[in-house]
MMTF fields as JSON, N, C-alpha, C and O atoms, coordinates in Angstrom:
{
  "mmtfVersion": "1.0.0",
  "mmtfProducer": "UNKNOWN",
  "numBonds": 327,
  "numAtoms": 328,
  "numGroups": 82,
  "numChains": 1,
  "numModels": 1,
  "chainsPerModel": [1],
  "groupsPerChain": [82],
  "chainIdList": ["A"],
  "bondAtomList": [4, 2, 8, 6, 12, 10, 16, 14, 20, 18, 24, 22, 28, 26, 32, 30, 36, 34, 40, 38, 44, 42, 48, 46, 52, 50, 56, 54, 60, 58, 64, 62, 68, 66, 72, 70, 76, 74, 80, 78, 84, 82, 88, 86, 92, 90, 96, 94, 100, 98, 104, 102, 108, 106, 112, 110, 116, 114, 120, 118, 124, 122, 128, 126, 132, 130, 136, 134, 140, 138, 144, 142, 148, 146, 152, 150, 156, 154, 160, 158, 164, 162, 168, 166, 172, 170, 176, 174, 180, 178, 184, 182, 188, 186, 192, 190, 196, 194, 200, 198, 204, 202, 208, 206, 212, 210, 216, 214, 220, 218, 224, 222, 228, 226, 232, 230, 236, 234, 240, 238, 244, 242, 248, 246, 252, 250, 256, 254, 260, 258, 264, 262, 268, 266, 272, 270, 276, 274, 280, 278, 284, 282, 288, 286, 292, 290, 296, 294, 300, 298, 304, 302, 308, 306, 312, 310, 316, 314, 320, 318, 324, 322],
  "bondOrderList": [1, 1, 1, 1, 1, 1, 1, 1, 1, 1, 1, 1, 1, 1, 1, 1, 1, 1, 1, 1, 1, 1, 1, 1, 1, 1, 1, 1, 1, 1, 1, 1, 1, 1, 1, 1, 1, 1, 1, 1, 1, 1, 1, 1, 1, 1, 1, 1, 1, 1, 1, 1, 1, 1, 1, 1, 1, 1, 1, 1, 1, 1, 1, 1, 1, 1, 1, 1, 1, 1, 1, 1, 1, 1, 1, 1, 1, 1, 1, 1, 1],
  "groupList": [{"groupName": "UNK", "atomNameList": ["N", "CA", "C", "O"], "elementList": ["N", "C", "C", "O"], "formalChargeList": [0, 0, 0, 0], "bondAtomList": [1, 0, 2, 1, 3, 2], "bondOrderList": [1, 1, 2], "singleLetterCode": "X", "chemCompType": "L-PEPTIDE LINKING"}],
  "groupTypeList": [0, 0, 0, 0, 0, 0, 0, 0, 0, 0, 0, 0, 0, 0, 0, 0, 0, 0, 0, 0, 0, 0, 0, 0, 0, 0, 0, 0, 0, 0, 0, 0, 0, 0, 0, 0, 0, 0, 0, 0, 0, 0, 0, 0, 0, 0, 0, 0, 0, 0, 0, 0, 0, 0, 0, 0, 0, 0, 0, 0, 0, 0, 0, 0, 0, 0, 0, 0, 0, 0, 0, 0, 0, 0, 0, 0, 0, 0, 0, 0, 0, 0],
  "groupIdList": [1, 2, 3, 4, 5, 6, 7, 8, 9, 10, 11, 12, 13, 14, 15, 16, 17, 18, 19, 20, 21, 22, 23, 24, 25, 26, 27, 28, 29, 30, 31, 32, 33, 34, 35, 36, 37, 38, 39, 40, 41, 42, 43, 44, 45, 46, 47, 48, 49, 50, 51, 52, 53, 54, 55, 56, 57, 58, 59, 60, 61, 62, 63, 64, 65, 66, 67, 68, 69, 70, 71, 72, 73, 74, 75, 76, 77, 78, 79, 80, 81, 82],
  "secStructList": [7, 7, 7, 4, 4, 4, 7, 7, 7, 7, 7, 7, 7, 7, 7, 2, 2, 2, 2, 2, 2, 2, 2, 2, 2, 2, 2, 2, 2, 2, 2, 2, 2, 2, 2, 2, 2, 2, 2, 2, 2, 2, 2, 2, 2, 2, 2, 2, 2, 2, 2, 2, 2, 2, 2, 2, 2, 2, 2, 2, 2, 2, 2, 2, 2, 2, 2, 2, 2, 2, 2, 2, 2, 2, 2, 2, 2, 2, 2, 2, 2, 7],
  "xCoordList": [-81.182, -80.448, -78.97, -78.412, -78.35, -76.948, -76.065, -76.459, -74.889, -73.89, -73.297, -72.848, -73.28, -72.761, -71.278, -70.813, -70.542, -69.12, -68.888, -67.809, -69.888, -69.701, -70.304, -70.417, -70.691, -71.272, -70.238, -69.055, -70.702, -69.824, -69.645, -70.619, -68.403, -68.12, -67.831, -67.543, -67.902, -67.679, -66.268, -65.441, -66.012, -64.704, -63.854, -64.319, -62.619, -61.671, -60.642, -60.041, -60.446, -59.466, -58.396, -58.692, -57.157, -56.039, -55.243, -54.77, -55.109, -54.414, -52.943, -52.471, -52.234, -50.8, -50.518, -49.512, -51.382, -51.171, -51.211, -50.385, -52.158, -52.252, -51.015, -50.49, -50.559, -49.36, -48.153, -47.352, -48.025, -46.919, -46.952, -45.921, -48.12, -48.241, -47.837, -47.185, -48.221, -47.861, -46.355, -45.751, -45.755, -44.315, -43.546, -42.546, -43.996, -43.353, -43.481, -42.526, -44.638, -44.854, -43.95, -43.355, -43.853, -42.996, -41.532, -40.802, -41.101, -39.721, -39.42, -38.361, -40.357, -40.159, -40.071, -39.281, -40.876, -40.837, -39.518, -38.968, -39.01, -37.725, -36.597, -35.702, -36.636, -35.618, -35.657, -34.618, -36.862, -36.988, -36.485, -35.838, -36.78, -36.317, -34.803, -34.185, -34.2, -32.741, -32.1, -31.099, -32.665, -32.131, -32.278, -31.379, -33.399, -33.634, -32.647, -32.134, -32.385, -31.423, -30.029, -29.319, -29.648, -28.331, -28.231, -27.194, -29.294, -29.29, -29.192, -28.464, -29.912, -29.867, -28.485, -27.966, -27.894, -26.56, -25.535, -24.673, -25.628, -24.721, -24.896, -23.918, -26.129, -26.405, -25.894, -25.385, -26.028, -25.548, -24.032, -23.518, -23.318, -21.865, -21.479, -20.545, -22.191, -21.913, -22.133, -21.306, -23.238, -23.508, -22.457, -22.018, -22.06, -21.037, -19.723, -19.059, -19.356, -18.13, -18.211, -17.254, -19.346, -19.519, -19.472, -18.862, -20.115, -20.115, -18.697, -18.294, -17.937, -16.562, -15.719, -14.867, -15.941, -15.196, -15.537, -14.648, -16.798, -17.209, -16.611, -16.171, -16.593, -16.002, -14.506, -13.992, -13.8, -12.369, -12.149, -11.258, -12.944, -12.811, -13.125, -12.418, -14.187, -14.617, -13.526, -13.287, -12.869, -11.855, -10.5, -9.655, -10.27, -8.992, -9.008, -7.942, -10.166, -10.252, -9.691, -8.906, -10.032, -9.438, -7.916, -7.233, -7.386, -5.933, -5.308, -4.294, -5.903, -5.382, -5.498, -4.616, -6.575, -6.769, -5.715, -5.148, -5.452, -4.435, -3.07, -2.305, -2.762, -1.479, -1.356, -0.293, -2.42, -2.394, -2.202, -1.444, -2.885, -2.757, -1.339, -0.757, -0.786, 0.583, 1.565, 2.476, 1.385, 2.256, 2.161, 3.17, 0.947, 0.77, 1.414, 2.029, 1.277, 1.9, 3.405, 4.046, 3.989, 5.442, 5.927, 6.93, 5.203, 5.565, 5.469, 6.356, 4.403, 4.211, 5.285, 5.822, 5.6, 6.647, 8.0, 8.806, 8.246, 9.522, 9.618, 10.662, 8.534, 8.54, 8.677, 9.398, 7.977, 8.03, 9.345, 9.832, 9.906, 11.142, 12.373, 13.418, 12.249, 13.432, 13.606, 14.562],
  "yCoordList": [246.015, 246.264, 245.958, 246.338, 245.273, 244.893, 245.796, 246.289, 245.987, 246.802, 245.964, 244.846, 246.474, 245.669, 245.337, 244.337, 246.148, 245.868, 244.725, 244.134, 244.416, 243.379, 242.046, 241.137, 241.911, 240.661, 239.55, 239.776, 238.35, 237.182, 236.76, 236.468, 236.73, 236.381, 234.899, 234.444, 234.168, 232.738, 232.383, 233.252, 231.116, 230.615, 230.416, 229.898, 230.829, 230.658, 229.634, 229.758, 228.626, 227.598, 227.609, 227.531, 227.706, 227.695, 226.434, 226.216, 225.619, 224.356, 224.471, 225.489, 223.393, 223.34, 223.48, 224.08, 222.94, 223.017, 224.473, 224.88, 225.245, 226.656, 227.428, 228.27, 227.134, 227.804, 227.431, 228.293, 226.146, 225.682, 226.347, 226.801, 226.4, 227.026, 228.499, 228.995, 229.179, 230.594, 230.764, 231.697, 229.858, 229.926, 229.656, 230.321, 228.7, 228.407, 229.61, 229.974, 230.212, 231.4, 232.547, 233.24, 232.738, 233.789, 233.528, 234.454, 232.275, 231.908, 232.241, 232.781, 231.915, 232.198, 233.702, 234.148, 234.469, 235.921, 236.495, 237.416, 235.962, 236.428, 236.082, 236.896, 234.893, 234.515, 235.436, 235.889, 235.711, 236.609, 238.004, 238.659, 238.449, 239.771, 239.814, 240.815, 238.731, 238.656, 238.7, 239.389, 237.973, 237.99, 239.375, 239.852, 240.007, 241.349, 242.332, 243.218, 242.171, 243.04, 242.883, 243.868, 241.655, 241.401, 242.057, 242.625, 241.982, 242.605, 244.118, 244.753, 244.692, 246.147, 246.57, 247.604, 245.778, 246.08, 246.07, 246.946, 245.089, 245.01, 246.229, 246.81, 246.599, 247.757, 249.043, 249.928, 249.145, 250.319, 250.447, 251.545, 249.339, 249.362, 249.792, 250.575, 249.286, 249.667, 251.165, 251.835, 251.689, 253.123, 253.96, 254.991, 253.517, 254.241, 254.284, 255.32, 253.167, 253.111, 254.067, 254.781, 254.074, 254.965, 256.432, 257.253, 256.756, 258.149, 258.594, 259.705, 257.726, 258.071, 258.269, 259.156, 257.463, 257.613, 258.949, 259.634, 259.312, 260.601, 261.758, 262.75, 261.633, 262.699, 262.837, 263.952, 261.702, 261.785, 262.458, 263.297, 262.104, 262.701, 264.193, 265.016, 264.528, 265.925, 266.799, 267.911, 266.307, 267.112, 267.047, 267.91, 266.043, 265.978, 266.801, 267.178, 267.092, 267.875, 269.284, 269.705, 270.041, 271.375, 271.332, 272.19, 270.364, 270.241, 269.973, 270.578, 269.071, 268.756, 269.969, 270.214, 270.719, 271.904, 272.967, 273.562, 273.207, 274.187, 273.751, 274.568, 272.466, 271.944, 272.116, 272.492, 271.848, 271.982, 273.439, 273.73, 274.348, 275.773, 276.256, 276.997, 275.84, 276.25, 275.673, 276.37, 274.411, 273.799, 274.521, 274.764, 274.853, 275.58, 276.946, 277.4, 277.611, 278.927, 278.851, 279.693, 277.857, 277.7, 277.382, 277.924, 276.501, 276.152, 277.356, 277.592, 278.109, 279.306, 280.344, 280.969, 280.531, 281.493, 281.064, 281.894, 279.771, 279.246, 279.471, 279.878, 279.205, 279.379, 280.848, 281.179, 281.724, 283.145, 283.782, 284.708, 283.313, 283.881, 283.407, 284.058, 282.296, 281.759, 282.271, 281.899],
  "zCoordList": [59.256, 58.026, 58.274, 59.304, 57.326, 57.501, 56.655, 55.598, 57.151, 56.449, 55.319, 55.57, 54.058, 52.943, 53.098, 52.552, 53.822, 54.018, 55.004, 55.028, 55.808, 56.807, 56.385, 57.208, 55.132, 54.652, 54.675, 54.421, 54.984, 54.962, 53.51, 52.816, 53.056, 51.669, 51.508, 50.402, 52.552, 52.473, 52.873, 53.151, 52.896, 53.288, 52.048, 51.033, 52.146, 51.051, 51.491, 52.558, 50.663, 50.974, 49.892, 48.7, 50.331, 49.397, 49.688, 50.804, 48.667, 48.847, 48.503, 47.997, 48.796, 48.525, 47.033, 46.653, 46.187, 44.736, 44.259, 43.443, 44.76, 44.366, 44.827, 44.098, 46.037, 46.546, 45.694, 45.332, 45.376, 44.545, 43.164, 42.667, 42.558, 41.23, 41.268, 40.349, 42.316, 42.449, 42.656, 42.126, 43.431, 43.648, 42.36, 42.086, 41.576, 40.295, 39.364, 38.677, 39.343, 38.511, 38.964, 38.138, 40.257, 40.803, 40.465, 40.112, 40.571, 40.236, 38.772, 38.454, 37.895, 36.466, 36.204, 35.372, 36.907, 36.742, 37.25, 36.645, 38.351, 38.887, 37.913, 37.688, 37.342, 36.352, 35.139, 34.66, 34.646, 33.494, 33.84, 33.023, 35.038, 35.474, 35.567, 35.206, 36.05, 36.156, 34.781, 34.585, 33.826, 32.464, 31.845, 31.154, 32.093, 31.572, 32.188, 31.505, 33.479, 34.163, 33.554, 33.354, 33.266, 32.665, 31.291, 30.949, 30.511, 29.182, 29.296, 28.533, 30.231, 30.433, 30.916, 30.495, 31.794, 32.302, 31.168, 31.102, 30.285, 29.136, 28.23, 27.76, 27.995, 27.144, 27.791, 27.102, 29.103, 29.827, 29.717, 29.508, 29.856, 29.722, 28.309, 28.132, 27.306, 25.918, 25.713, 25.095, 26.226, 26.088, 26.809, 26.298, 27.989, 28.745, 27.96, 27.911, 27.354, 26.552, 25.366, 25.066, 24.705, 23.548, 23.95, 23.264, 25.059, 25.529, 25.871, 25.527, 26.549, 26.893, 25.635, 25.602, 24.604, 23.349, 22.681, 22.174, 22.681, 22.094, 22.889, 22.308, 24.212, 25.032, 24.771, 24.676, 24.654, 24.346, 22.999, 22.865, 22.007, 20.68, 20.752, 20.17, 21.468, 21.574, 22.189, 21.719, 23.23, 23.902, 23.214, 23.45, 22.365, 21.662, 20.38, 19.894, 19.819, 18.577, 18.756, 17.906, 19.795, 19.939, 20.057, 19.498, 20.763, 20.888, 19.534, 19.185, 18.768, 17.437, 16.515, 15.693, 16.653, 15.817, 16.132, 15.216, 17.398, 17.784, 17.277, 16.764, 17.418, 16.938, 15.434, 14.941, 14.701, 13.242, 12.828, 11.903, 13.508, 13.17, 13.463, 12.67, 14.593, 14.918, 13.9, 13.453, 13.535, 12.532, 11.185, 10.523, 10.802, 9.529, 9.603, 8.639, 10.749, 10.911, 10.866, 10.237, 11.523, 11.494, 10.085, 9.619, 9.423, 8.047, 7.129, 6.309, 7.264, 6.431, 6.738, 5.823, 8.012, 8.382, 7.863, 7.443, 7.893, 7.368, 5.865, 5.356, 5.168, 3.699, 3.3, 2.359, 4.027, 3.687, 4.136, 3.487, 5.203, 5.733, 4.968, 4.998, 4.296, 3.616, 2.236, 1.555]
}
């Protein structure tokens, strides 16, 4: 009785044409991946810019609010005191 894992599956021959076709296919996949990477990188920079703009706005609003309240208080005190 023979072990099914040890069966001879025959000879496999790979020619230069098959190797060339696989290399061309691999090259095309690498190019597509590079283009995709560039698009993702551009999108990442855009998102980073937007996030930084939102953070600047978020942290500048309290300062502007305090300044506005102080200005209103000074104006009101000036009007009532005069």
